[in-house]
Backbone as CSV, one residue per row, in Angstrom:
resi,resn,N_x,N_y,N_z,CA_x,CA_y,CA_z,C_x,C_y,C_z
1,MET,0.777,-1.255,0.045,-0.011,0.035,-0.088,0.822,1.258,0.048
2,ASN,0.543,2.216,-0.896,1.317,3.393,-0.994,1.018,4.359,0.278
3,ALA,2.219,4.966,0.737,1.985,5.883,1.841,1.232,7.102,1.372
4,PRO,0.405,7.740,2.246,-0.309,8.960,1.857,0.606,9.993,1.496
5,ALA,0.205,10.854,0.556,0.973,11.967,0.224,1.060,13.078,1.376
6,PRO,2.177,13.656,1.491,2.288,14.659,2.703,1.326,15.784,2.392
7,VAL,0.777,16.392,3.513,-0.067,17.548,3.434,0.661,18.778,3.044
8,ILE,1.928,18.834,3.568,2.901,19.950,3.374,4.265,19.264,2.887
9,SER,4.831,19.814,1.750,6.135,19.375,1.406,6.963,20.473,0.990
10,VAL,8.094,20.779,1.840,8.936,21.873,1.459,10.235,21.252,1.074
11,GLN,10.809,21.598,-0.197,11.955,21.022,-0.632,13.055,22.065,-1.126
12,GLY,14.180,21.882,-0.674,15.270,22.771,-1.091,14.986,24.234,-0.947
13,LEU,14.349,24.522,0.224,13.905,25.908,0.522,15.182,26.817,0.741
14,GLY,15.155,27.925,0.136,16.189,29.038,0.433,15.592,30.313,0.665
15,THR,15.836,31.009,1.662,15.282,32.387,2.015,16.393,33.391,2.262
16,ARG,16.424,34.373,1.581,17.456,35.415,1.768,16.925,36.848,2.053
17,PHE,17.441,37.472,3.084,17.134,38.918,3.261,18.408,39.712,3.128
18,GLY,18.481,40.421,1.966,19.780,41.071,1.622,20.720,40.020,1.278
19,LYS,21.917,40.056,1.980,23.010,39.096,1.786,22.879,37.912,2.784
20,HIS,21.919,37.971,3.771,21.790,37.035,4.789,20.838,35.910,4.420
21,TRP,21.316,34.654,4.471,20.378,33.578,4.158,19.839,33.017,5.529
22,VAL,18.432,33.032,5.579,17.852,32.515,6.765,17.600,30.975,6.690
23,HIS,17.305,30.665,5.461,17.096,29.180,5.129,17.983,28.862,4.019
24,LYS,18.594,27.531,3.983,19.355,27.067,2.793,19.173,25.589,2.782
25,ASN,18.606,25.145,1.708,18.470,23.677,1.455,17.672,23.033,2.534
26,LEU,16.541,23.702,2.915,15.680,23.247,3.979,14.681,22.282,3.384
27,ASP,14.480,21.234,3.985,13.506,20.199,3.643,12.641,19.972,4.996
28,PHE,11.383,19.803,4.526,10.305,19.643,5.714,9.105,19.102,5.223
29,GLN,8.561,18.203,5.842,7.296,17.606,5.405,6.340,17.454,6.543
30,VAL,4.956,17.537,6.333,3.912,17.217,7.358,3.022,16.082,6.774
31,GLN,2.897,15.108,7.492,1.967,14.043,7.053,0.601,14.245,7.531
32,PRO,-0.461,13.591,6.909,-1.917,13.783,7.389,-2.014,13.417,8.817
33,GLY,-2.871,14.169,9.557,-3.098,13.849,10.913,-2.137,14.170,11.853
34,GLU,-0.926,14.708,11.481,0.135,14.977,12.557,-0.163,16.418,13.181
35,VAL,0.402,16.524,14.347,0.557,17.882,14.885,2.055,18.075,15.036
36,VAL,2.648,18.882,14.156,4.078,19.126,14.139,4.419,20.506,14.876
37,GLY,5.186,20.402,15.830,5.724,21.619,16.546,6.918,22.089,15.856
38,LEU,6.969,23.331,15.550,8.183,23.903,14.921,8.851,24.792,15.846
39,VAL,10.005,24.567,16.270,10.825,25.320,17.228,12.127,25.758,16.704
40,GLY,12.729,26.830,17.238,13.986,27.368,16.811,14.271,28.595,17.668
41,GLY,15.592,28.923,17.720,15.985,30.125,18.382,15.567,31.381,17.620
42,SER,15.851,32.566,18.258,15.553,33.793,17.582,16.396,34.013,16.334
43,GLY,15.765,34.279,15.278,16.461,34.400,13.982,16.612,33.108,13.147
44,SER,16.037,31.961,13.708,16.173,30.723,13.029,15.325,30.697,11.859
45,GLY,14.332,31.569,11.652,13.372,31.604,10.531,12.194,30.757,10.639
46,LYS,11.750,30.424,11.876,10.536,29.621,12.002,9.244,30.414,11.656
47,THR,9.180,31.687,11.962,8.065,32.431,11.550,8.133,32.816,10.115
48,THR,9.344,32.881,9.530,9.387,33.127,8.101,8.923,31.920,7.372
49,LEU,9.363,30.698,7.879,8.852,29.431,7.273,7.398,29.328,7.445
50,LEU,6.789,29.673,8.455,5.375,29.572,8.629,4.758,30.463,7.523
51,ARG,5.188,31.739,7.371,4.643,32.668,6.440,4.733,32.153,4.996
52,GLN,5.786,31.371,4.614,5.929,30.804,3.402,4.943,29.678,3.200
53,MET,4.597,28.884,4.251,3.684,27.689,4.163,2.255,28.196,4.063
54,ILE,2.029,29.430,4.403,0.615,29.893,4.257,0.534,30.907,3.116
55,GLY,1.584,31.085,2.319,1.555,31.825,1.052,1.745,33.269,1.244
56,LEU,2.201,33.756,2.347,2.480,35.221,2.486,3.819,35.697,2.049
57,LEU,4.789,34.714,1.986,5.978,35.116,1.502,6.687,33.976,0.600
58,GLN,7.086,34.450,-0.586,7.720,33.475,-1.540,9.098,33.338,-1.289
59,PRO,9.583,32.045,-1.247,10.911,31.801,-0.911,11.780,32.151,-2.214
60,ASP,13.118,32.345,-1.894,14.070,32.590,-3.073,14.507,31.373,-3.934
61,GLU,14.500,30.201,-3.163,14.818,28.952,-3.741,13.886,27.890,-3.175
62,GLY,13.770,26.818,-4.107,12.991,25.633,-3.593,11.521,25.817,-3.867
63,SER,10.683,24.817,-3.285,9.270,24.791,-3.521,8.584,24.476,-2.170
64,VAL,7.345,24.932,-2.121,6.421,24.661,-1.123,5.151,24.199,-1.793
65,ARG,4.808,22.926,-1.443,3.566,22.397,-1.855,2.667,21.962,-0.694
66,VAL,1.368,22.319,-0.911,0.346,22.022,0.087,-0.736,21.151,-0.585
67,PHE,-1.107,20.110,-0.013,-2.045,19.185,-0.581,-1.633,18.808,-1.959
68,GLY,-0.392,18.598,-2.226,0.194,18.254,-3.533,0.307,19.278,-4.543
69,SER,-0.187,20.558,-4.314,-0.186,21.689,-5.357,0.858,22.663,-4.952
70,ALA,1.505,23.226,-5.851,2.463,24.387,-5.643,1.751,25.479,-5.016
71,LEU,2.356,26.040,-4.029,1.616,27.133,-3.375,1.908,28.371,-4.081
72,PHE,2.950,28.488,-4.744,3.329,29.739,-5.653,3.260,29.534,-7.047
73,GLY,3.099,30.490,-7.872,3.148,30.289,-9.308,1.825,29.828,-9.904
74,GLN,0.824,29.689,-9.121,-0.550,29.405,-9.804,-1.382,30.581,-10.007
75,GLY,-2.438,30.488,-10.749,-3.309,31.498,-10.893,-4.077,31.916,-9.747
76,ARG,-4.668,33.076,-9.654,-5.311,33.612,-8.567,-6.457,32.689,-7.914
77,LEU,-7.244,32.160,-8.954,-8.410,31.370,-8.563,-7.999,30.017,-7.933
78,ALA,-6.906,29.415,-8.494,-6.381,28.185,-8.025,-5.786,28.373,-6.571
79,HIS,-5.131,29.504,-6.415,-4.564,29.858,-5.126,-5.490,30.000,-4.071
80,ARG,-6.735,30.673,-4.421,-7.756,30.921,-3.520,-8.444,29.642,-3.074
81,ALA,-8.658,28.824,-4.036,-9.172,27.414,-3.671,-8.290,26.597,-2.692
82,LEU,-7.028,26.607,-3.007,-6.121,25.995,-2.078,-6.058,26.687,-0.653
83,ARG,-6.176,27.954,-0.623,-6.116,28.708,0.567,-7.287,28.326,1.454
84,ARG,-8.425,28.101,0.891,-9.619,27.800,1.693,-9.490,26.374,2.420
85,ARG,-8.529,25.572,2.068,-8.358,24.353,2.724,-7.454,24.428,4.039
86,PHE,-7.053,25.504,4.371,-6.288,25.719,5.612,-6.610,27.017,6.368
87,GLY,-6.571,26.908,7.637,-6.802,28.125,8.518,-5.623,28.438,9.350
88,VAL,-5.491,29.740,9.752,-4.425,30.306,10.443,-4.807,31.023,11.674
89,LEU,-4.231,30.717,12.855,-4.368,31.448,14.022,-3.086,32.255,14.274
90,PHE,-3.091,33.443,14.090,-2.048,34.338,14.229,-1.677,34.620,15.678
91,GLN,-0.429,35.031,15.987,-0.027,35.075,17.438,-0.813,35.874,18.306
92,GLN,-1.158,37.147,17.877,-1.919,38.097,18.728,-3.473,38.029,18.304
93,GLY,-3.878,37.036,17.646,-5.244,36.900,17.143,-5.564,37.639,15.858
94,ALA,-4.968,38.865,15.613,-5.166,39.599,14.496,-6.605,39.751,14.160
95,LEU,-7.431,40.078,15.121,-8.807,40.373,14.827,-8.984,41.755,14.237
96,PHE,-10.006,42.042,13.502,-10.238,43.312,13.017,-10.805,44.096,14.048
97,SER,-10.151,45.133,14.521,-10.661,45.847,15.669,-11.983,46.555,15.561
98,ALA,-12.294,46.960,14.262,-13.517,47.737,13.985,-14.698,46.755,13.789
99,PHE,-14.509,45.499,13.769,-15.535,44.476,13.617,-15.985,43.857,14.973
100,THR,-17.236,43.489,15.050,-17.614,42.628,16.164,-16.996,41.229,16.134
101,VAL,-17.191,40.480,17.160,-16.813,39.116,17.187,-17.488,38.431,15.947
102,PHE,-18.804,38.520,15.930,-19.621,37.960,14.833,-19.083,38.304,13.513
103,GLU,-18.707,39.607,13.213,-18.247,40.015,11.920,-16.983,39.472,11.681
104,ASN,-16.019,39.310,12.663,-14.735,38.790,12.503,-14.790,37.329,11.929
105,ILE,-15.708,36.491,12.538,-15.873,35.125,12.144,-16.474,34.967,10.819
106,ALA,-17.490,35.768,10.516,-18.272,35.901,9.318,-17.348,36.300,8.110
107,PHE,-16.251,37.006,8.392,-15.579,37.554,7.272,-15.114,36.583,6.150
108,PRO,-14.421,35.529,6.551,-14.055,34.514,5.394,-15.338,33.849,4.737
109,LEU,-16.349,33.699,5.546,-17.537,33.139,4.960,-18.141,34.077,3.924
110,ARG,-18.178,35.442,4.179,-18.710,36.386,3.212,-17.929,36.524,2.000
111,GLU,-16.516,36.299,2.319,-15.613,36.390,1.107,-15.906,35.382,0.151
112,LEU,-16.495,34.311,0.564,-16.873,33.190,-0.517,-17.933,33.759,-1.479
113,ARG,-18.733,34.640,-1.039,-19.926,35.147,-1.977,-20.760,34.033,-2.396
114,LEU,-20.994,32.901,-1.579,-21.757,31.846,-2.037,-22.916,31.626,-0.948
115,LEU,-22.817,32.160,0.161,-23.771,31.894,1.303,-24.723,33.039,1.605
116,ASP,-25.901,32.758,1.938,-26.888,33.773,2.318,-26.664,34.089,3.691
117,LYS,-27.231,35.208,4.262,-26.980,35.908,5.455,-27.445,34.802,6.589
118,GLU,-28.497,34.148,6.358,-28.957,33.251,7.384,-28.047,32.032,7.624
119,LEU,-27.492,31.548,6.533,-26.549,30.438,6.648,-25.241,30.873,7.317
120,ILE,-24.896,32.012,6.950,-23.590,32.514,7.543,-23.831,32.794,9.069
121,ALA,-24.938,33.310,9.426,-25.125,33.465,10.893,-25.258,32.084,11.593
122,GLU,-25.841,31.120,10.982,-25.846,29.826,11.601,-24.387,29.231,11.745
123,LEU,-23.542,29.431,10.783,-22.287,28.899,10.746,-21.491,29.630,11.837
124,VAL,-21.595,30.926,11.906,-20.867,31.688,12.918,-21.137,31.312,14.304
125,TYR,-22.447,31.048,14.565,-22.867,30.508,16.000,-22.376,29.141,16.315
126,LEU,-22.226,28.348,15.174,-21.730,27.000,15.276,-20.203,27.042,15.701
127,LYS,-19.487,27.928,14.979,-18.005,28.150,15.420,-17.805,28.720,16.764
128,LEU,-18.731,29.591,17.235,-18.602,30.096,18.609,-18.841,28.996,19.438
129,ALA,-19.796,28.129,19.308,-20.048,27.001,20.133,-18.863,25.994,20.130
130,GLN,-18.222,25.856,19.036,-17.000,24.826,18.911,-15.898,25.420,19.774
131,VAL,-15.733,26.682,19.932,-14.617,27.214,20.749,-15.131,27.623,22.216
132,GLU,-16.309,27.081,22.532,-16.901,27.280,23.932,-17.233,28.685,24.221
133,LEU,-17.676,29.412,23.241,-18.285,30.699,23.525,-19.760,30.759,23.221
134,ASN,-20.489,31.711,23.748,-21.955,31.795,23.661,-22.350,32.764,22.500
135,ARG,-23.580,32.709,22.063,-24.035,33.544,21.073,-23.859,35.032,21.444
136,HIS,-24.049,35.472,22.726,-24.001,36.877,22.983,-22.570,37.417,22.888
137,HIS,-21.619,36.466,22.869,-20.225,36.949,22.659,-20.029,37.623,21.287
138,GLY,-20.929,37.043,20.346,-20.749,37.586,19.058,-20.965,39.009,18.926
139,GLN,-21.607,39.728,19.764,-21.925,41.209,19.716,-20.783,41.962,20.222
140,LEU,-19.755,41.385,20.963,-18.722,42.202,21.603,-17.683,42.611,20.618
141,MET,-17.027,43.679,20.876,-15.801,44.139,20.078,-14.553,43.581,20.669
142,PRO,-13.521,43.386,19.896,-12.311,42.825,20.292,-11.754,43.519,21.573
143,ALA,-11.926,44.811,21.711,-11.375,45.514,22.870,-12.056,45.056,24.136
144,GLU,-13.176,44.455,24.037,-13.891,43.974,25.274,-13.585,42.591,25.604
145,LEU,-12.656,41.930,24.808,-12.313,40.589,25.207,-11.039,40.380,25.973
146,SER,-11.097,39.391,26.671,-9.903,38.921,27.476,-8.833,38.352,26.531
147,GLY,-7.619,38.088,26.878,-6.671,37.458,26.111,-7.097,36.084,25.536
148,GLY,-7.692,35.241,26.603,-8.092,34.027,26.265,-9.311,33.997,25.296
149,MET,-10.203,34.968,25.344,-11.337,35.064,24.543,-10.946,35.464,23.106
150,ILE,-9.857,36.352,23.084,-9.312,36.630,21.745,-8.786,35.482,20.979
151,LYS,-8.109,34.546,21.651,-7.563,33.398,21.113,-8.678,32.566,20.544
152,ARG,-9.720,32.458,21.327,-10.882,31.543,20.935,-11.672,32.167,19.708
153,VAL,-11.825,33.396,19.758,-12.451,34.009,18.531,-11.593,33.878,17.348
154,ALA,-10.333,34.047,17.471,-9.471,33.872,16.309,-9.336,32.456,15.828
155,LEU,-9.354,31.455,16.879,-9.541,30.064,16.374,-10.768,29.810,15.699
156,ALA,-11.908,30.298,16.267,-13.257,30.198,15.448,-13.146,30.636,14.066
157,ARG,-12.530,31.961,13.812,-12.305,32.415,12.473,-11.423,31.395,11.518
158,ALA,-10.437,31.035,12.216,-9.533,30.061,11.424,-10.193,28.823,11.072
159,LEU,-11.261,28.434,11.739,-12.018,27.155,11.491,-13.274,27.460,10.652
160,ALA,-13.477,28.708,10.316,-14.858,29.056,9.646,-15.052,28.276,8.358
161,LEU,-14.060,28.075,7.572,-14.212,27.392,6.262,-13.955,25.964,6.328
162,GLU,-14.103,25.350,7.573,-13.967,23.844,7.758,-12.565,23.393,6.988
163,PRO,-11.459,23.932,7.427,-10.154,23.548,6.921,-9.719,22.141,7.274
164,GLU,-8.895,21.610,6.473,-8.300,20.261,6.809,-6.979,20.516,7.493
165,LEU,-6.326,21.674,7.361,-5.001,21.978,7.861,-5.124,23.280,8.724
166,LEU,-4.465,23.270,9.858,-4.560,24.418,10.790,-3.122,24.788,11.143
167,PHE,-2.831,26.156,11.001,-1.598,26.641,11.406,-1.774,27.516,12.724
168,LEU,-0.932,27.273,13.650,-1.065,27.973,15.005,0.217,28.668,15.186
169,ASP,0.320,30.048,15.290,1.472,30.768,15.549,1.447,31.200,17.059
170,GLU,2.371,30.515,17.903,2.369,30.902,19.254,1.102,30.838,19.979
171,PRO,0.274,29.719,19.915,-1.115,29.769,20.254,-1.359,30.163,21.837
172,THR,-0.424,29.933,22.623,-0.676,30.214,24.077,0.168,31.449,24.577
173,ALA,0.781,32.170,23.652,1.628,33.361,24.065,0.638,34.387,24.688
174,GLY,1.100,34.939,25.835,0.338,36.009,26.506,-0.746,35.413,27.425
175,LEU,-0.973,34.217,27.511,-1.995,33.616,28.377,-1.388,33.201,29.707
176,ASP,-2.133,33.320,30.833,-1.678,32.707,32.101,-1.751,31.292,32.030
177,PRO,-1.014,30.536,32.937,-1.048,29.056,32.905,-2.403,28.378,32.896
178,ASP,-3.410,28.982,33.596,-4.736,28.321,33.671,-5.469,28.434,32.271
179,ARG,-5.383,29.568,31.687,-5.962,29.917,30.319,-5.283,29.195,29.298
180,SER,-3.908,29.008,29.438,-3.041,28.350,28.538,-3.478,26.829,28.449
181,ALA,-3.621,26.277,29.661,-3.943,24.773,29.850,-5.308,24.547,29.228
182,ARG,-6.298,25.459,29.350,-7.636,25.319,28.891,-7.663,25.444,27.374
183,PHE,-6.872,26.327,26.790,-6.896,26.509,25.394,-6.185,25.269,24.719
184,ILE,-5.047,24.805,25.342,-4.433,23.544,24.752,-5.471,22.495,24.664
185,SER,-6.211,22.317,25.841,-7.176,21.203,25.878,-8.352,21.449,24.785
186,LEU,-8.635,22.665,24.449,-9.558,22.934,23.365,-9.080,22.658,21.982
187,ILE,-7.819,22.916,21.827,-7.098,22.663,20.490,-7.072,21.157,20.240
188,ARG,-6.700,20.434,21.408,-6.593,19.007,21.249,-7.917,18.359,21.005
189,GLU,-8.944,18.747,21.663,-10.318,18.197,21.426,-10.658,18.534,19.901
190,LEU,-10.574,19.822,19.511,-10.965,20.087,18.062,-10.173,19.369,17.083
191,ARG,-8.899,19.267,17.304,-8.082,18.413,16.363,-8.623,17.060,16.199
192,SER,-8.863,16.450,17.352,-9.442,15.011,17.318,-10.802,14.892,16.740
193,ARG,-11.628,15.838,17.026,-13.078,15.788,16.504,-13.118,16.149,15.117
194,LEU,-12.264,17.157,14.577,-12.387,17.492,13.202,-11.403,16.899,12.262
195,GLY,-10.491,16.030,12.739,-9.537,15.318,11.994,-8.493,16.242,11.396
196,LEU,-8.092,17.236,12.103,-7.175,18.280,11.558,-5.754,17.786,11.423
197,THR,-4.994,18.259,10.474,-3.424,18.240,10.530,-3.112,19.675,11.061
198,VAL,-2.059,19.692,11.911,-1.750,20.890,12.580,-0.293,21.167,12.632
199,VAL,-0.021,22.372,12.186,1.477,22.902,12.379,1.471,24.062,13.267
200,LEU,2.261,23.987,14.414,2.287,25.018,15.387,3.686,25.351,15.628
201,VAL,3.824,26.830,15.683,5.136,27.399,16.032,5.021,27.879,17.482
202,THR,5.976,27.415,18.322,5.924,27.718,19.735,7.179,27.782,20.425
203,HIS,7.329,28.528,21.424,8.523,28.403,22.233,8.277,27.922,23.606
204,ASP,6.926,27.469,23.854,6.558,27.038,25.113,6.600,25.596,25.207
205,LEU,7.396,25.046,26.209,7.599,23.601,26.276,6.356,22.854,26.644
206,ASP,5.524,23.490,27.516,4.246,22.748,27.943,3.309,22.652,26.809
207,THR,3.143,23.677,25.891,2.376,23.559,24.704,2.886,22.492,23.754
208,LEU,4.135,22.511,23.575,4.894,21.605,22.627,4.569,20.062,23.222
209,GLU,4.788,19.836,24.403,4.683,18.537,24.990,3.226,18.099,24.954
210,ALA,2.321,19.052,25.203,0.926,18.577,25.233,0.222,18.355,23.875
211,LEU,0.712,18.996,22.891,0.080,19.039,21.567,0.787,18.165,20.468
212,ALA,2.137,18.293,20.429,2.873,17.884,19.187,3.057,16.302,19.206
213,THR,2.717,15.742,18.093,2.998,14.404,17.857,4.511,14.246,17.200
214,ARG,4.944,15.254,16.718,6.284,15.405,16.188,6.845,16.742,16.229
215,VAL,8.241,16.796,16.508,8.846,18.158,16.640,9.829,18.329,15.619
216,ALA,9.992,19.548,14.969,10.972,19.914,14.003,11.778,20.975,14.584
217,VAL,13.035,20.897,14.630,13.904,21.925,15.202,14.657,22.693,14.152
218,LEU,14.486,24.062,14.044,15.158,24.788,13.011,16.414,25.496,13.629
219,ALA,17.542,25.243,12.961,18.833,25.840,13.353,19.683,25.754,12.200
220,ASP,20.823,26.596,12.137,21.801,26.452,11.074,21.189,26.434,9.704
221,ARG,20.080,27.233,9.536,19.385,27.462,8.203,18.546,26.348,7.714
222,ARG,18.363,25.335,8.572,17.618,24.098,8.091,17.017,23.327,9.317
223,VAL,16.250,22.320,9.022,15.809,21.506,10.031,16.844,20.548,10.552
224,ILE,17.362,20.643,11.719,18.394,19.820,12.139,18.141,18.635,12.889
225,ALA,16.841,18.436,13.339,16.304,17.353,14.013,14.813,17.252,13.981
226,GLU,14.229,16.067,13.861,12.755,16.040,13.757,12.492,14.591,14.205
227,GLY,11.312,14.433,14.848,10.801,13.204,15.354,9.959,13.428,16.581
228,PRO,9.518,12.314,17.238,8.938,12.501,18.480,9.693,13.231,19.444
229,ILE,9.059,14.040,20.388,9.750,14.764,21.390,10.716,14.064,22.169
230,GLU,10.391,12.838,22.507,11.267,11.918,23.344,12.577,11.690,22.656
231,GLN,12.639,11.670,21.256,13.911,11.371,20.524,14.643,12.858,20.370
232,VAL,13.926,13.830,19.984,14.542,15.031,19.615,15.355,15.723,20.856
233,ILE,14.713,15.543,22.154,15.380,16.323,23.336,16.671,15.793,23.466
234,ASP,17.151,14.654,23.033,18.487,14.121,23.308,19.375,14.322,22.046
235,ALA,19.059,15.072,21.001,19.845,15.211,19.914,21.077,16.192,20.359
236,ASP,22.250,15.919,19.720,23.457,16.572,20.094,23.560,17.907,19.262
237,HIS,23.042,19.000,19.808,23.131,20.350,19.251,22.952,21.379,20.395
238,PRO,23.735,22.416,20.352,23.721,23.423,21.458,22.314,24.007,21.698
239,PHE,21.573,24.300,20.650,20.232,24.879,20.815,19.343,23.911,21.526
240,ILE,19.344,22.626,20.966,18.498,21.569,21.514,18.826,21.342,23.064
241,GLY,20.099,21.323,23.285,20.551,21.207,24.599,20.003,22.198,25.581
242,ASN,20.135,23.427,25.303,19.573,24.566,26.093,18.066,24.567,26.048
243,PHE,17.413,24.605,24.845,16.025,24.768,24.940,15.279,23.638,25.630
244,PHE,15.637,22.372,25.480,14.924,21.225,26.118,15.400,20.825,27.455
245,GLU,16.323,21.594,27.996,16.925,21.252,29.315,15.786,21.202,30.450
246,PRO,14.939,22.297,30.606,13.906,22.246,31.565,13.044,20.990,31.511
247,LEU,12.711,20.512,30.265,11.884,19.381,30.025,12.581,18.103,30.403
248,ARG,13.838,18.050,30.134,14.676,16.827,30.539,14.785,16.801,32.054
249,ARG,14.979,17.921,32.709,15.171,17.926,34.239,13.699,17.510,34.843
250,ARG,12.654,18.000,34.228,11.347,17.624,34.750,11.072,16.130,34.556
251,ARG,11.413,15.735,33.468,11.097,14.219,33.288,11.992,13.337,34.174
252,LYS,13.275,13.783,34.316,14.198,13.130,35.260,13.659,13.134,36.620
253,ALA,13.169,14.290,37.105,12.646,14.342,38.482,11.401,13.434,38.616
254,SER,10.505,13.384,37.630,9.387,12.612,37.556,9.720,11.112,37.741
255,VAL,10.718,10.690,37.055,11.186,9.281,37.127,11.669,8.902,38.427
256,GLN,12.580,9.866,38.976,13.048,9.523,40.297,12.140,9.593,41.503
257,GLY,11.023,10.416,41.227,9.989,10.560,42.379,8.956,9.402,42.186
258,ALA,8.934,8.683,41.082,8.037,7.656,40.936,8.131,6.459,41.840
């Protein structure tokens, strides 16, 4: 039986800003159903790679394919059709400040120009329920929301078009430990219920450990290690040693205390 085609395939990627190469000969794949955590130090290019995988930045070299199709170099209509198959949760939510919660979630649905007002409203309220918010929250403005609620509304908007692939940029950044734990639990539940493939960029070890089925580490302009977190934390590289040290200590203490 043939293995399923990767949801994302990045090959020979090169990214340059001026004379500085951020990525060089970078290869990276995401298989269906995975939750891949992308980590790296400051300047490693993880946010740049995320922007390239969602089509906001074209690389200087190599290719990015999503669902088997080239993300760049297609016609506008083909690109829009491909874009509807994935959703993005940006780091600070990126809600439209002049729109209500309802209007923020409705925005991608209205962009389709295929649905009537009643169906759009029904779908918006469905998405609010999926992220554990009530109908009355739809009338609030972003300035009236807590940090946790902003994340939930942004997640509802990212799921508005029923995507197969979800990108999360620092999904728990700015949340206190309790809200962070609840948001992680929500993402895990939605991923299981909706059958999502997920790519998340994070620097938070708790988020990574709780969500990722596989970890990819960016350093030295490429992916230097990837695999289950249990394997990656012991890879021989200075960044990996420093980044995962708290997790190694915690796991060692847990074993000793058992």
